[in-house]
N, C-alpha and C positions, 0 to 999 in steps of 0.2 A: 504494500500500500504506500502511495506517495506521501500521504500525511498520516501521522499517527492518530488513532482514535483517542479522544480526550475523555477520560472517565473521572467521575467524582464518587467517592465511597462515603455513605452516611450511615453511621452506626454508633450507638452509645458505648459499645465495648471496644476498648483500645485493642484488645486481642483480635476481634473480628475485623477492625479497620486494617490492622497490619496484615492479617491473613489474606483478606480479599485483595489488598494492594499487591502483595507478593504474588498471588495467583494471577492477577491481571497482567502485571508487568513481567511475568515469566514469558509472555509473548511479546516479541519485539514490535508488534504493530499497535500496542496499547500503552498509553501513558496515563497514570493516575495523577491528575493535575492538582487535586485537593482532596482532603477528607474533612468530615464534619461529625460532631459529637451528638447532635440531636437534630430534630426536624427544622427548628427555627434557623439554626446555623446552616443547615443543609440548604434550605430555601434561599438564604442570602448568597451562599456560595454559587448555587446554580444560576441565580439571576445575574450575578456579577461575572462569572467566568464562561457561562453558556457552553457547557460540555456537550459532547455527542451523546453520552449515556450516563445514567446514574444508577448505582445500586443503593437500595433504600431499605433500612430495617423498619419493622412495624412498631415494636414496643420501645419507645424512647421518652426521656423526660422533656419537659417544657413544651414540645410539640411532637406528637406521635407521627408515625409514618403515614397513616391514612390522611391526617390533616395536612401534612406537608405535601403529599401527593396531589391533593385537591388544589392547593395553592400553586404548586408548580404547573399543573395543567391549565390553571386560570391565568397565571401571570407570566409564565415562560415555558410553554409546552416543550417537553424534553422526553426522549425515550427513557423509561424507568424499568428496571428489573427489581422486583421485591426480593428481599432475603427473608425467608419464612421458616418458622419453627415447625417441626413435624408433629403437630398436635392438632386435635380437632378445632381448638380455638384459632390456632395459626392458619389452618386450612380455610376456615370461614372468613378470617380477616383478609387472606390472600385473594379469595374470590371477590370480596368487596373491592380490593385494590384494583383487580383487573377490570371491574365495572367502572371504576373511577378514571381509568386511562393507562394503568401500568401495562406494559407490553407482555411481560412474562415474569417468572419467578425462579429462584433456585432454593433448594432446601438448606437451612442453616444447620451445620454440624457443630456439635458442642466441642469437638476437639480437632485441632489442625492435624493431628497425627491419626485421624480416623482412617480406617482401611479403605474408605471410599473417597479419600481426598483427591487421588489422581483423576478418578472419574468425574468428580465434582468440578475440579479445575478445568478439565477438558470441556465439560458441558458449559461452564460459565464463559470461557473464551469463545467457544463456538457460537453461543447465543449472542454475545456482545457483537461479534463480527457480522453475523447474519442480520441482526436487527439494525445496526448502523448502516450497513450497505444496502439494505432492502428499500427500494423506492416506495413501496406501499406504506411502510411505517412513516416515512417522511411525508407522504401525502396525508396520512392520518393526522399527523401533528399540524400540518398546514390547515386542515379542516377545523381542528380544535382552535387554531388561531384565527379562524375566519377568513383566511386568505386563499382558500381553495377555490377553484373555478366553479365548484358545485356540480361538476359533471358526474353523473351516476349511471352506470350501465344498467339498462333494463332489458336489453335483448339477450338472446341466447346465442352461443357460438357453437358450431360443430368443431370437431378436431381439425378440420381443414380451414377453419377461420370464417366460414360463411355463416350468416345469420340463419337461425332455424327456429321454428315455432315450438311451443310447449309439447305438441304432439310428436315431436321428432323422436322421443324415447319410446320404443315399441312397448305395448302393453301385452306381456307374454304370460301373465299370471304369476307374478313374483310371489315367492313364498317367504322371503327373508330380505332384510336390508342389512348390509354390513358396512359400517362407517368407520374410517380411520382418520384421526386428527391429532395435532400436536400443538406447536406454538401458536398462540392466539385462539386456542380451542374453546376454553370455557365461555368467553363472551360470544364466540361464533355459535356454539351450541345453544346458547340462550336465545339466539335469533332463529334457530332452525327447529329445534325439538318442540317448542310450544306451538309452532305452526303446523305440525303434523296432525292430520285429522283424527278425531276420536274413533272413526270407523276404519282405521288402517288395520286391515285384518291379517297382519303378519307380525312376527317379532322383529325388533330392531336391535342389532348388536353393535356396540360402540367401544372402540379402544381410543382413549385419550391418554397420552403420555403424561402421567402424574404419579407422585409418590402415594404410599398408603395414607389413609385418612382423607386426603384431598378428594379422591374419587367418591367417597361416601358423601362428603359435603356437597360436591357437585351434583350427584344424583338426587339428593334431597332437595336442593335448590331447583333443579329442573323439574322435579316431580310437583313442586308447589306451583309451578308456572304453566304446566302442560295439561292437555286433555288426555294424553295417554299416561299410564303408570310408568314411572321411571325409577329404577332401583339399581343399587350395586349388586352385581351378579353373585350368586352363592353356589358353592360346590354341590353338585348332584340335584339341583332344583329342576323341576320340569319346566320346559319352555312353553310359554303361553303366547298366543297371538295378541297383538295390541299392547305389548309390554316392551319397554326400552331397557335393555340390559347394558350396564356400564361395567367394563372389566375393572376389578379392584387393583389399585396401585400395587406394584411389586409382584403381580401374578399374571400368568397367561390365562386367557379365557378361550376355551374351545367348546364345540358342541359335538354330540354324538347320538346315534340311535340307542335307545334304551332297550334292553332285552325284554322288558315287559310291554314295549310299545311306546310310541311317542319319542320325543327327543329331550335330552337333558344337557345341562351345562357342566363342564368340568373346569375347575380352577386349580392351577398347578404352577409350580416354579420351573417345570421342565417344558421345553428345552432350556438349558441354562446358558447356552452360548449365543443368545441373541443380543443385539445391541440394546434393544429396549425390552422391558418387561413391565407391563404387557406389550406385546408386539402386534402390530396391525397385520403383518404377513401371517403370523401364526393363527390369529383369529379368523381372518377372511378365508384362508386356505381350508380351515376346518369347516366353516360354514358352507363353502363350495362343495366339499366332500359330501355333506348331508343334503343340501338343497339343490346342488347342481347349477345349471344355467339359469334357474329361477331365483338365483341370488342377485340382488341389485347392489353393485359395489359403489361406494361413495368415498372419495378421497378429498379431504379438505386441508386447510392451512396447516403448515408444519415444515420443519427442517428435514433434510435428508430425503430418503426415498422409501421409507417403511410403508409397505402395502403394495408396492409396484409388482413384486414377484407374484403375489397372490392374485392381483388383478389380471396379470398375464394368464394365470391358470383359468380364471373365470372366462376371459375372452376366448381362450382356446376351446372352451366348451360351447361357445356361441352365446355367452352371456353379455350383459351390458354394464357399463360403468359411467359414473358422473365424476367430473373433476371441478373443483372450485376455480373460478377465474383468478388471474394474477392480480387484477385491480382490487379485489375485495379480500385477498389473503393478507394476513399479517406477515407471513413468510411463505413465499411461493417456492417451496421445495418439493414436498410430497406430491402435490397435484402436478407440478411441472414434470416430474419423472413419468407420471402416467400420460400426460399430454405428449411429451417428447417421444415417448415410446409407442405412440399411436394407439393407445388403449382407451382414450376418452371418447365416448360416443357423444356426449354433450359437455360443454364447458359453461358453468353456471355461476352467476354472481350470487353472493351470500344471501341477499334479500329475496332471491327467487328459488333457493334450494328446496325449502319445504314444499313449495308449490309444485315443482316438477316431480318430486317424489310422490306427492299425493296423486297427481294426475296419472302417473305411470301405474300406480297400484290400485287405486279405487275405481 
């Protein structure tokens, strides 16, 4: 990168400020230009130095992270990654932060010598780089500032780039929806799942890359907003139509035929060699094995390409897949892999996603 990414670290713990700074500056493309001990100091630093990105703790004296985030988004919109404790309360606060404008979050580990520290460092650096360089994030910040052109895509695109109507996705009697999503997912899901019709007569399986406890809080929040029942999936539970199942953080979710008839969910730590757990590829592949080409694959905002291999399996059987469009993604990684691989039958803006799913299935 020609210019280093300028980062500010805001945390009331001197240990965390030092740890996060060391992690970030271990990459030569990132420079921590300042640190702050609480939300008030952090707000002033952000307004003064105008960094590219901020890591923001939630629980701090004088001004907490949520209050600081609100003020940052109002007074000097900046890309913010929350640093969140792995507790139910931390998960709920993080979901609130994402609603207020934070782009993403990383889990806070209590010890810098944690066995997970290398993975956390790599994830933090990857997220910082993707968020700063991705134009959709910058467009989002400009919209918050009120300087956006206001252009919003309302048309659909086929994988060849031509405009296409809602009816372009064939109605083949879909028996399941399998949806993969990552960075930017919680807020995006809050715009899609409540829009799914209450008479959607099939199960919906979702993998959102999140740690344990966060997926339960997300499921509860979506359930309170939606016409369908939304729940964190449980091991060996029978699959019901009209229910949205979210894979629990830290575990894979798969489906299988039950010996007594019907289909059930399996929750497992295996396979152990995947980049993500839960994995979109693992989930969609298992859904395709049970429901075949009558699986509707959906890939939304997120880094990397998790889900692409399973979507290829679905396409090889003659099935259909939807990809979220670049303009409405927080990070155009997972959908881009599907689009570039020629596996997207329709490319859909976020605000139309539930509509096209409903029209295809009902």
